[in-house]
C-alpha positions in Angstrom: -6.2 47.0 10.5 -5.2 43.3 9.9 -6.8 40.7 12.0 -4.6 38.9 14.5 -3.9 35.2 14.1 -6.2 33.1 16.2 -4.6 31.3 19.1 -6.8 28.3 18.4 -5.1 27.3 15.1 -4.8 23.6 14.4 -1.2 22.4 14.4 -0.2 20.5 11.3 1.3 17.1 11.8 4.7 16.4 10.1 4.7 14.2 7.1 2.3 13.2 4.4 -1.4 13.5 5.4 -3.4 10.2 5.9 -5.4 9.1 3.0 -7.7 6.8 5.1 -8.1 4.3 2.2 -5.9 1.3 3.1 -3.2 0.7 5.7 0.3 0.6 4.3 2.2 -2.7 4.8 6.0 -2.6 4.2 7.7 -5.7 2.7 11.3 -6.6 2.2 12.2 -8.8 -0.8 15.5 -10.0 -2.1 16.6 -8.7 -5.5 15.8 -12.1 -7.0 12.2 -12.0 -5.5 11.7 -8.4 -6.9 12.8 -9.6 -10.3 10.3 -12.5 -10.2 7.5 -10.2 -9.1 8.3 -7.8 -11.9 8.4 -10.7 -14.5 5.0 -12.0 -13.1 3.6 -8.4 -13.3 4.6 -8.0 -16.9 3.3 -11.4 -17.9 0.0 -10.8 -16.2 -0.5 -7.2 -17.5 -0.1 -5.3 -14.2 1.3 -1.8 -14.6 3.2 -1.6 -11.4 4.7 -3.7 -8.6 2.1 -2.8 -6.0 -0.8 -3.8 -8.2 1.0 -7.1 -9.0 1.6 -7.9 -5.4 -2.0 -7.2 -4.5 -3.1 -9.5 -7.4 -0.7 -12.2 -6.2 -2.2 -12.0 -2.7 -5.8 -12.0 -4.0 -5.0 -15.1 -6.2 -3.4 -17.0 -3.3 -6.3 -16.2 -0.9 -9.2 -16.7 -3.4 -9.3 -20.5 -2.8 -8.1 -20.5 0.8 -10.6 -21.3 3.5 -9.8 -21.5 7.2 -9.9 -24.9 8.8 -13.0 -25.6 10.8 -12.3 -26.6 14.4 
């Protein structure tokens, strides 16, 4: 005889499961800005747009220090 399905099954959430690594941040860019990002990525050896944008942000923030009050 087959076992019946337990009433305490976990319900799956719709959509892709969370990875828990980094939060996703959406960004809208004009076609010209996307083209410039792609050119920068190619010039600096980045394999994809996401990696290039992360590198741009890291570069911009590397020398930045908050003002002391």
